[in-house]
Structures are given as structure tokens and as C-alpha cells.
C-alpha positions as CSV (number, residue, x, y, z in Angstrom):
1,M,-79.3,25.8,22.7
2,W,-78.0,27.2,19.2
3,A,-74.5,27.5,20.4
4,I,-74.1,24.7,21.4
5,D,-75.5,23.0,17.8
6,R,-72.6,24.8,16.8
7,M,-70.4,24.1,18.7
8,T,-71.2,20.1,18.2
9,A,-71.3,20.7,14.2
10,G,-68.5,22.2,14.2
11,V,-66.6,19.2,16.4
12,G,-68.1,16.8,13.7
13,W,-67.0,18.6,10.8
14,L,-63.3,18.9,12.5
15,L,-63.4,15.0,13.0
16,R,-64.7,14.6,9.7
17,S,-62.0,16.5,8.4
18,R,-59.2,14.7,10.4
19,L,-60.7,11.1,9.7
20,R,-60.2,12.0,5.9
21,L,-56.9,13.7,6.1
22,L,-56.2,10.4,7.7
23,V,-57.6,8.1,5.1
24,A,-55.9,10.5,2.8
25,T,-52.9,9.9,4.2
26,L,-52.7,6.0,4.6
27,L,-53.9,5.8,0.7
28,L,-51.4,7.7,-0.3
29,L,-48.7,6.0,1.9
30,S,-49.8,3.0,0.5
31,S,-49.6,3.8,-3.0
32,A,-46.2,4.9,-2.0
33,W,-45.5,1.6,-0.5
34,L,-47.4,-0.3,-3.7
35,G,-45.1,1.8,-5.8
36,W,-42.0,1.3,-4.2
37,M,-42.5,-2.7,-4.1
38,V,-43.6,-2.6,-7.8
39,L,-40.6,-0.6,-8.8
40,E,-38.3,-3.1,-6.6
41,R,-39.5,-6.2,-8.5
42,F,-39.2,-4.6,-11.4
43,Q,-35.3,-3.4,-10.8
44,V,-34.4,-6.9,-9.5
45,Y,-36.6,-8.9,-12.4
46,R,-34.6,-6.6,-15.0
47,L,-31.3,-6.9,-13.3
48,R,-31.3,-10.4,-13.1
49,A,-32.4,-11.2,-16.4
50,R,-29.7,-9.0,-18.4
51,A,-26.9,-10.7,-15.5
52,E,-28.2,-14.2,-16.6
53,S,-27.9,-12.7,-20.4
54,V,-24.6,-11.4,-19.6
55,M,-22.8,-14.6,-17.7
56,A,-24.9,-17.1,-20.9
57,A,-22.4,-14.6,-23.2
58,F,-19.8,-15.7,-20.3
59,D,-19.1,-12.4,-19.2
60,F,-18.9,-12.9,-15.8
61,K,-17.5,-9.5,-14.5
62,G,-20.5,-7.7,-16.0
63,A,-23.1,-10.1,-15.0
64,L,-21.4,-9.9,-11.3
65,A,-22.3,-5.9,-11.8
66,D,-25.8,-6.3,-12.5
67,I,-26.3,-9.0,-9.3
68,E,-24.8,-6.9,-7.1
69,A,-27.1,-3.8,-8.3
70,A,-29.9,-6.5,-7.7
71,I,-28.6,-7.5,-4.2
72,D,-28.6,-3.4,-3.2
73,W,-32.7,-3.8,-4.0
74,R,-33.3,-6.9,-2.6
75,P,-30.8,-8.3,0.1
76,G,-32.5,-10.8,1.3
77,E,-33.4,-12.8,-1.7
78,A,-30.9,-15.9,-1.5
79,G,-30.7,-16.5,-5.4
80,L,-29.3,-13.6,-6.1
81,W,-26.1,-14.1,-3.4
82,L,-26.2,-17.9,-5.0
83,L,-26.1,-16.4,-8.6
84,A,-23.3,-13.7,-7.5
85,S,-21.0,-16.9,-6.2
86,Q,-21.4,-18.3,-9.5
87,A,-20.5,-15.3,-11.5
88,A,-17.7,-14.4,-9.3
89,R,-16.3,-17.8,-9.3
90,R,-16.5,-18.1,-12.9
91,D,-14.3,-14.9,-13.4
92,G,-12.0,-16.3,-11.0
93,S,-12.5,-14.3,-7.9
94,L,-13.0,-17.3,-5.5
95,D,-12.5,-15.5,-2.5
96,A,-15.7,-13.2,-3.0
97,A,-17.0,-16.4,-4.1
98,A,-16.8,-18.0,-1.0
99,R,-18.7,-14.8,0.4
100,F,-21.1,-14.7,-1.6
101,L,-21.8,-18.1,-1.4
102,K,-21.7,-17.7,2.6
103,Q,-24.3,-15.4,2.6
104,Y,-26.4,-17.1,0.5
105,R,-26.6,-20.3,3.0
106,R,-27.1,-17.9,5.4
107,L,-30.8,-16.9,3.8
108,A,-31.4,-20.4,2.2
109,G,-29.9,-22.8,4.8
110,S,-28.1,-26.1,3.4
111,T,-30.0,-26.5,-0.4
112,P,-28.6,-29.0,-3.5
113,E,-27.4,-26.0,-5.4
114,G,-25.2,-24.6,-2.5
115,R,-23.7,-27.8,-2.2
116,L,-23.4,-28.0,-5.4
117,E,-22.0,-24.3,-5.5
118,G,-19.6,-25.6,-2.9
119,A,-18.5,-28.4,-4.5
120,L,-17.5,-26.3,-7.7
121,L,-15.4,-24.0,-5.5
122,E,-13.9,-26.6,-4.1
123,A,-12.7,-28.4,-7.3
124,Q,-11.8,-24.5,-9.1
125,R,-9.7,-24.4,-5.8
126,G,-7.7,-27.5,-6.8
127,D,-9.5,-30.3,-4.5
128,I,-10.6,-32.2,-7.8
129,E,-10.3,-35.6,-6.4
130,G,-12.4,-34.8,-3.2
131,H,-15.4,-33.7,-5.5
132,V,-15.0,-35.9,-9.1
133,D,-16.6,-38.9,-8.2
134,E,-19.9,-36.5,-6.6
135,L,-19.5,-34.2,-9.8
136,L,-18.5,-36.2,-13.0
137,P,-21.6,-38.3,-13.1
138,K,-23.5,-35.1,-13.5
139,V,-21.7,-34.5,-16.6
140,D,-22.0,-37.6,-17.8
141,A,-26.0,-37.2,-17.0
142,G,-26.0,-33.5,-19.0
143,H,-26.6,-31.9,-16.1
144,P,-27.4,-28.5,-16.9
145,A,-23.9,-27.1,-14.7
146,A,-22.2,-29.9,-16.9
147,E,-20.4,-27.0,-18.4
148,Q,-19.1,-25.0,-14.9
149,I,-18.4,-28.9,-13.3
150,L,-15.6,-29.3,-16.7
151,E,-14.4,-25.4,-15.8
152,A,-14.2,-26.0,-12.7
153,F,-12.0,-29.2,-13.2
154,T,-10.2,-27.4,-15.9
155,V,-9.0,-24.7,-13.9
156,G,-8.7,-26.0,-10.7
157,A,-5.8,-28.5,-12.0
158,V,-4.1,-25.6,-13.3
159,E,-4.2,-23.7,-10.3
160,V,-2.5,-26.8,-8.4
161,Y,0.1,-27.1,-11.2
162,R,-1.2,-30.1,-12.5
163,F,-0.6,-29.4,-16.1
164,D,-1.4,-33.0,-17.8
165,Q,-5.1,-33.2,-15.3
166,A,-5.5,-29.5,-17.0
167,G,-5.0,-31.2,-20.5
168,F,-7.5,-33.6,-20.1
169,W,-9.6,-31.9,-18.3
170,I,-9.6,-29.0,-21.6
171,H,-9.8,-31.6,-23.8
172,H,-13.2,-32.7,-22.5
173,L,-14.7,-29.2,-22.0
174,L,-13.8,-28.5,-25.7
175,E,-15.3,-31.8,-26.6
176,K,-18.7,-31.0,-25.2
177,F,-18.6,-27.3,-25.6
178,P,-16.4,-26.8,-28.5
179,R,-16.7,-22.6,-27.9
180,N,-16.6,-22.9,-23.9
181,P,-14.1,-19.1,-23.5
182,V,-12.9,-20.5,-20.2
183,G,-11.1,-24.0,-21.6
184,R,-10.1,-21.9,-24.6
185,L,-7.8,-19.5,-22.4
186,T,-6.4,-21.9,-20.3
187,R,-5.3,-23.9,-23.2
188,A,-3.9,-20.6,-24.3
189,R,-2.2,-19.8,-21.0
190,M,-0.9,-23.6,-20.9
191,D,0.5,-23.3,-24.4
192,D,2.3,-19.9,-23.6
193,V,3.7,-21.2,-20.5
194,M,5.1,-24.6,-22.1
195,N,6.6,-22.2,-24.8
196,K,4.2,-22.9,-27.7
197,K,4.0,-18.8,-28.7
198,E,2.5,-18.9,-32.3
199,R,-0.1,-21.9,-31.0
200,A,-1.1,-19.7,-27.7
201,L,-1.5,-16.4,-30.4
202,E,-3.6,-18.3,-32.6
203,T,-6.1,-19.7,-30.2
204,C,-6.2,-16.1,-28.5
205,R,-6.8,-14.5,-31.6
206,A,-9.6,-16.6,-32.3
207,L,-11.1,-16.2,-28.8
208,V,-10.7,-12.7,-28.8
209,E,-12.8,-12.9,-32.2
210,D,-15.7,-14.6,-31.0
211,F,-15.6,-13.1,-27.4
212,P,-14.6,-9.8,-28.0
213,D,-15.4,-8.0,-24.4
214,N,-13.4,-10.7,-22.7
215,Y,-10.7,-9.3,-20.5
216,G,-8.6,-12.2,-19.8
217,A,-8.4,-13.2,-23.6
218,R,-7.8,-9.3,-24.7
219,L,-5.2,-9.0,-21.7
220,L,-3.2,-12.2,-23.0
221,L,-3.1,-11.7,-26.6
222,A,-2.0,-8.0,-26.1
223,G,1.0,-9.5,-23.9
224,L,1.4,-12.2,-26.5
225,T,1.7,-9.8,-29.2
226,V,4.5,-7.7,-27.1
227,R,6.4,-10.8,-27.3
228,A,6.2,-11.4,-30.6
229,Q,7.6,-8.1,-31.3
230,K,4.4,-6.7,-32.9
231,Y,4.6,-3.7,-31.0
232,G,2.6,-1.5,-32.8
233,E,-0.3,-3.9,-32.4
234,A,0.2,-4.6,-29.0
235,S,0.3,-0.9,-27.9
236,S,-3.5,-0.6,-29.7
237,L,-4.7,-3.4,-27.9
238,Y,-3.5,-2.3,-24.5
239,E,-4.9,0.9,-25.3
240,K,-8.5,0.0,-26.0
241,L,-8.3,-2.3,-23.1
242,L,-7.9,0.3,-21.2
243,V,-11.0,2.5,-22.6
244,D,-13.2,-0.6,-21.4
245,N,-11.3,-1.1,-18.3
246,P,-9.7,2.4,-17.2
247,G,-7.4,2.2,-14.2
248,D,-6.8,-1.5,-14.9
249,L,-3.2,-2.7,-13.2
250,K,-3.0,-5.5,-15.5
251,G,-3.4,-3.0,-18.6
252,Q,-1.7,0.0,-17.7
253,L,1.7,-2.6,-16.7
254,G,1.5,-4.1,-19.8
255,W,1.5,-0.6,-22.0
256,V,3.9,0.7,-19.9
257,K,6.0,-2.0,-21.2
258,C,4.7,-2.0,-24.5
259,L,5.5,1.6,-25.0
260,T,9.0,1.4,-23.3
261,L,10.5,-1.5,-25.9
262,M,8.8,0.7,-28.7
263,G,11.3,3.6,-27.3
264,E,8.3,6.2,-26.7
265,N,10.2,6.6,-22.8
266,E,8.3,10.1,-22.5
267,R,4.7,8.7,-23.3
268,A,5.3,5.4,-21.2
269,E,7.1,7.7,-18.2
270,A,3.2,9.6,-18.3
271,L,1.3,6.4,-18.4
272,A,3.5,5.0,-15.4
273,M,3.0,8.3,-13.2
274,E,-0.2,8.3,-14.0
275,M,-0.7,4.5,-13.0
276,V,0.9,5.2,-9.6
277,H,-1.4,7.3,-9.0
278,D,-4.1,5.0,-9.6
279,H,-2.3,2.0,-7.4
280,P,-0.3,3.8,-4.7
281,E,-0.2,0.6,-3.0
282,S,1.0,-1.6,-6.0
283,A,5.2,-2.6,-5.9
284,D,5.0,-3.6,-9.8
285,A,3.6,-0.3,-10.5
286,L,6.1,1.3,-8.6
287,L,8.7,-0.8,-10.0
288,E,7.7,-0.1,-13.7
289,A,7.7,3.9,-12.9
290,S,10.9,4.0,-11.2
291,R,12.6,2.4,-14.2
292,L,11.4,5.3,-16.3
293,V,11.9,7.7,-13.7
294,Q,15.4,6.5,-13.4
295,G,16.3,6.4,-17.4
296,S,15.1,10.3,-17.3
297,G,18.4,10.7,-15.3
298,K,15.6,11.1,-11.7
299,T,17.6,9.2,-9.7
300,E,16.2,10.4,-6.0
301,K,12.9,10.2,-7.0
302,A,13.3,6.3,-8.4
303,A,15.1,5.6,-5.2
304,E,11.9,6.8,-3.3
305,M,9.9,4.8,-5.1
306,L,11.4,1.5,-5.3
307,E,12.1,1.9,-1.2
308,K,8.1,2.0,-0.9
309,A,7.9,-1.2,-3.3
310,V,10.5,-2.8,-1.6
311,Q,8.2,-2.3,1.7
312,L,5.1,-3.6,0.3
313,S,7.0,-6.6,-1.7
314,P,10.2,-7.5,0.3
315,N,11.0,-10.4,-1.7
316,D,10.7,-8.9,-5.0
317,H,14.3,-9.6,-6.7
318,E,14.2,-7.4,-9.4
319,I,13.3,-4.5,-7.1
320,H,16.2,-5.0,-5.0
321,Y,18.3,-5.1,-8.1
322,Q,16.9,-1.4,-9.4
323,L,17.1,-0.5,-6.0
324,S,20.7,-1.3,-5.6
325,L,21.0,0.8,-9.0
326,C,20.1,3.7,-7.4
327,L,21.8,3.4,-4.5
328,E,24.9,3.2,-6.0
329,R,24.9,6.1,-8.5
330,L,23.7,8.5,-5.3
331,G,26.5,6.7,-2.7
332,R,24.8,5.0,-0.5
333,K,27.0,1.7,-1.1
334,E,26.4,0.0,1.5
335,E,22.8,0.1,1.1
336,A,23.2,-0.7,-2.8
337,R,25.3,-4.0,-1.7
338,R,22.9,-5.0,0.9
339,H,20.0,-4.8,-1.7
340,L,22.5,-6.6,-4.4
341,E,22.9,-9.9,-2.0
342,L,19.4,-10.1,-1.9
343,F,18.8,-9.7,-5.4
344,R,21.5,-12.5,-6.0
345,K,19.9,-15.0,-3.4
346,I,16.3,-14.3,-4.8
347,E,17.0,-14.9,-8.2
348,A,18.9,-18.1,-7.9
349,D,15.6,-19.4,-6.4
350,M,13.6,-18.1,-9.2
351,V,15.8,-19.7,-11.4
352,R,15.4,-22.8,-10.0
353,L,11.8,-22.1,-9.6
354,D,11.7,-22.2,-13.8
355,T,13.7,-25.5,-13.8
356,L,11.2,-26.8,-11.6
357,L,8.1,-25.9,-13.6
358,K,9.7,-27.7,-17.0
359,E,10.5,-30.9,-15.0
360,V,7.0,-30.7,-13.6
361,V,5.7,-30.8,-17.0
362,N,8.6,-33.8,-18.6
363,T,7.6,-35.7,-14.6
364,P,4.0,-34.5,-14.0
365,R,3.7,-37.8,-11.2
366,D,6.9,-37.1,-9.5
367,P,6.0,-34.7,-6.0
368,R,9.6,-33.9,-5.5
369,P,9.7,-30.9,-8.0
370,R,6.5,-29.8,-6.5
371,L,7.6,-29.7,-3.0
372,E,10.7,-28.3,-3.7
373,A,8.8,-25.4,-5.9
374,G,6.7,-24.9,-2.9
375,K,9.4,-24.4,-0.3
376,I,10.8,-21.8,-2.5
377,C,7.4,-19.9,-2.7
378,L,7.0,-20.1,1.2
379,R,10.5,-19.0,1.7
380,N,10.1,-15.7,-0.8
381,G,6.9,-14.6,0.8
382,Q,4.9,-16.5,-1.5
383,P,2.2,-18.2,0.9
384,D,-0.6,-19.0,-1.8
385,E,1.6,-20.1,-4.5
386,G,3.7,-22.1,-1.8
387,I,0.4,-23.6,-0.6
388,R,-0.8,-24.8,-4.1
389,W,2.5,-26.0,-5.1
390,L,2.3,-28.2,-2.1
391,Q,-1.6,-29.4,-2.5
392,G,-0.5,-30.5,-6.2
393,A,2.2,-32.7,-4.9
394,L,-0.4,-34.7,-2.1
395,E,-2.6,-34.8,-5.1
396,I,0.1,-36.8,-6.8
397,A,1.7,-38.4,-3.3
398,P,-1.3,-38.2,-0.9
399,N,1.1,-39.5,1.9
400,D,4.4,-37.9,0.9
401,A,6.0,-37.3,4.5
402,A,8.2,-34.5,3.1
403,T,5.5,-32.4,1.9
404,H,3.3,-32.9,4.9
405,A,6.8,-31.8,7.0
406,A,6.9,-28.3,4.9
407,L,3.1,-27.9,5.4
408,A,3.1,-28.0,9.3
409,D,6.5,-26.2,9.3
410,F,4.2,-23.3,7.4
411,Y,1.0,-23.8,9.7
412,L,3.2,-24.2,12.8
413,A,4.7,-20.3,12.1
414,L,1.1,-19.4,10.9
415,G,0.2,-20.2,14.2
416,D,-2.8,-22.5,13.5
417,E,-1.7,-25.2,15.7
418,N,-4.6,-27.8,14.6
419,L,-3.6,-27.8,11.0
420,A,0.4,-28.1,11.6
421,N,-0.4,-31.3,14.2
422,F,-2.2,-32.9,11.1
423,H,0.1,-32.2,9.0
424,R,2.9,-33.6,11.4
425,Q,1.1,-36.7,12.2
426,R,1.2,-37.8,8.5
427,A,4.7,-36.7,8.3
428,R,5.2,-39.5,10.3
């Protein structure tokens, strides 16, 4: 009897111990889960708040970094994807913006906010006519997105080379929002294209003073300073830009060219080789590095770089020219002649394109220069540029048969029979 009592007591103690252990484990897991939820909520709130603050200061790249970090914590929160789309679009990364918006729609379905963002994205791609009647009344009514709407119209007009429209939208944007850096930067870029270099430089200096972290303004200012032959100042601007954006290809390219113009070839070559290491698949990086390598007598190495560059960018006339020089020096005369002929053919197109750009500025309502520019870009392996020119022509003359025929040929070659047939019918 005594043994049975002891056994019963032991079993009871064991059961109570296991129960206590189970309860303690459950409490511990619940506490850990609750702590994780609190941490997740805090991190998402902190990152989102900082992103919204940074975006209000027009640092769209910085805002996007915080938003993507927040998405890593909570990928199922639809609002984060919408915010990411807005930041990417305003930063000019339209393909990324479209991906973010697609994910937002998967999570949230069709919402007024999503439809507005979709309209802004299409307008910024150049389809202003399709959305102006929908969006412009929101600007007049003081909608919270009024500034973004005018930004999208401004950038979209430039996207399809409608400089006359771009000037109109810039005026309205800066009239309502005079500090807006998107409008000011676009104005400076347009002035640069139209050879109003001094005004572009003045605008850019003021913009960088107001927004010292604006990457686009800093890059343009450095480039304008080079063209003003203020090489020392430009070199300093590029150096600071690369400190803040290490490995940035555009900054590296600009600085290499600047140092070369300053006669600092050794320093330029060292930077160029670093650039090629950072961007081995960039034809531009290989081209700039090959110039310096060739200049220091390393012709075979330069030729190797240029042969890779021409594979990456077969329609770059300058690559063909530099390669022809290298091959001539190496005694490969037949190859050199072939690349020189390609250079002359493509260069003639580029010269004509410059002329057409001037015609577009002088006769903004004539679709013909845009049509010819589009055809030149398409045959020189620049489909995105070509399509933008042709879309610009259709904005001016929606029923222009020659433009529709060019688009039909392009889409047929691409294998898109639906779009090819659509434009073929409009060309009749």
C-alpha cells in the first residue's frame, strides 16, 4: 500500500512538473511572439515615418531604401508597396514603380489610390493626353497629389520629347510649388539641351544649394561645370558625389572625362580601371578606359576592351571608331576598315539626329522630325528611345499613317502581332 501511494505521488509530481514546464514554455513562446510583434510594428512604423519625411524632402532614393527595409519586415502590408511605387516613380525608376504597384494591387485590389498611382505612372511615361482630363481637375481642386500630378506631366512631356508641353507644365508646377526640385532640374536639363548653358548652370547651382543631396542636380551641375571648362571645380564636385554614391557609374564616367581634360591621365586611368572592375558589363566604362589605356601605349589591351564593348553595344559609333584605330595599329587592316565603315554610317545617323532635335524644338507641332528620329533610333538598336519619339509624333498627329506603319514594322519584328496589326490598320 505504501509503495502504491509513493508511486501515485511520484506520477502526480511528474505530471505537475510537465504541466508547469508546458505552461512555462507556452508563456515563453507567447512572450517571444509578442515581443517580435512589438519589434516588427515599431520597426515598420519607424522606417515608414522616416521614409515619408525623407520623401517630403524630395530624397526619393533614400525614401525607397527605407520603404524596402520596411517591406522586408512586413511584406503583406499593401500601403508600403504603394509608397514604394510613388518613391520609385518620382525617382525616375518607372519599371520598378510598375512592379511595386502590381504587388500593391495584388494585396489591396482596385482602390482609388492605386488607380491614381497607375494614372501618374502612365502620364510620367508620356501618356499625358490620356490622363490630363482626369488629373488636371485634381490640381485645380488642391488635391494632396497636385504636386505629383504636375511633376508627372512635366517629366512625361520630356519623356516623349514634347519640349513645348514640358515648358508649359514646368511653368505651372513652379508657379504653384516654386521650390520643387523636379521642375527646376527638368528646366535646367532642357536649357542644357537647348544650349542655354549659363542659365542651366545658374539654375543647377541654386538647386544644389537648396537640395544638397539631390543626386540628379549634383550630377548635372558637375557636367555643366566641365562644359564651362571649370575643371578643378568639376573634379571636386565629382569626387564628393562619388563619396556619397560609391561605385556610381555616371559619376565615375564624368570624373574620368574631367580628369582627362585636366591632363591627369594616370589618375584618370586608375579611376577608369576601377570603374571597369565595378561595371564589367558597361560598354561606356570599357570605352572610356580603352581611350586611356590606348593613350598609354597598351594597344592590345585597349582592343580587347573595345571588342567586348562592341558586343555589348554594337550600335555605338564611337566604340567602332576607337576599335578601328586600335586594329589599324595592330595591323588588322581589314577589320579596322569594317569598323570604320560602321562608324561612318552610324555617325551620319547621329549627326542627323542632332539636326532633327533642333527641328523638334523649332517646329514642335510637326510630327515628321519625330518620325525620322524614331526610325533612326530603332535601326541603331535604341528601341526605347525610338518608341518615345514615335509616341511623341502620335501625340501631335494621332492618325499619322507613316508613324503607325513604323510602329507596325517594329512590333512585327518583335513578334507582337496584336500591336503590329493594330498599327497596321491605323496606317491604312
